[in-house]
Structure formats: structure tokens, C-alpha cells
N, C-alpha and C positions, 0 to 999 in steps of 0.2 A: 858147394860154393860157400865162400865166406868173405867177409870184409876184413882187410888187413891194413893196419896203420904202420907205415914204414918211416923211420926218421930220415930226414932229408937235409943233413948238415945244418946250416944256419937258417934255412928256409922252413916254411911250414911243412909238417909231415905229409907224405903222400898217402892218400886214402885210396886203396885199390880193391876192386872186386876180383877175387882169385878163385881158382879151383885147384884141388890137389888130386894127384894120380900117382900110380906106381909104375916105375920103369926099371926093369932089371932088379927088382927087389928093393929099390930105393923110392922114397916118397919125394915127388917133385911138385913144384907149384907153377901154375901158368896164370899170367895176368890176363883177365878178360877185358877190364875197363878201368880207367882212372876216374875216380869219383870225387876228386879234390875240389872241383868247382861247384858241387852240389851243396845246398844248405845243410847244416848239421842235423836239423830235424828230419829231413828226408833220408839222410844216411842212417839215422837211428831207426826209422821206419823200415828201411830195407833190411837192416839187421834182424828186426823182429820177424819179418816175412821169411827170411832165409832160415830162421830157426823153427819155422812152422807155426808162427803166431798168426794173429788176426790183424789185418790192416785197419779195420774200422771196428770200434767197440760195439756200436749198435747201428742199425740202419737209419735211425733218426739223425745221426751225426752226419751222414753222407748225403741223404736224400730228403727233400721236403716235398710232400704230396700236396699239390695245388688243386687237383680236381680228380675225383674218382667216379667211375661209372658202375652201375649195378651189374653184378655177375649173373649168369644163367640165362640171359636173353640171347636167342638165336635169330640171326637174320637169314631168311631163306629167299632165294630168287626163283 
């Protein structure tokens, strides 16, 4: 899968999520979704993920630990 930007006449270009496949020896493209309404930062993040990148640089950027419990304690009934 890849993100393709297609010129759209005088309008804004169409940003499409596509996949490529072979049919009878020829390469074809199939449109999966129109991403034109998404913010540019989100589209850039999707590009990175589709290329095998990492969505979050470090866990500290995505999660904030508010409370932590000690490990190793077992509750038995």
C-alpha cells in the first residue's frame, strides 16, 4: 500500500490510499480510501507507518504514567 497524490484540475489534489497488484503481467492500482479530508500531519504519519517506520518516537510522547503499583505481589484467594 502507498499514498498517492493525484492532480485534480483546478481543485486541491486528491490524496488516495492505494495498493498495487499484477493482473495479466501488468501493474494495476486499486484505490482503498480517499484521504483528502485528513490533516496533512496525519497523512505524513501514515506515510511513515506504511514505509515501516515508528508512529511514536518514545513511549513518553504517547503515554504519561500517573500511578504505578509495585510488581511481584501475588494476590491469592
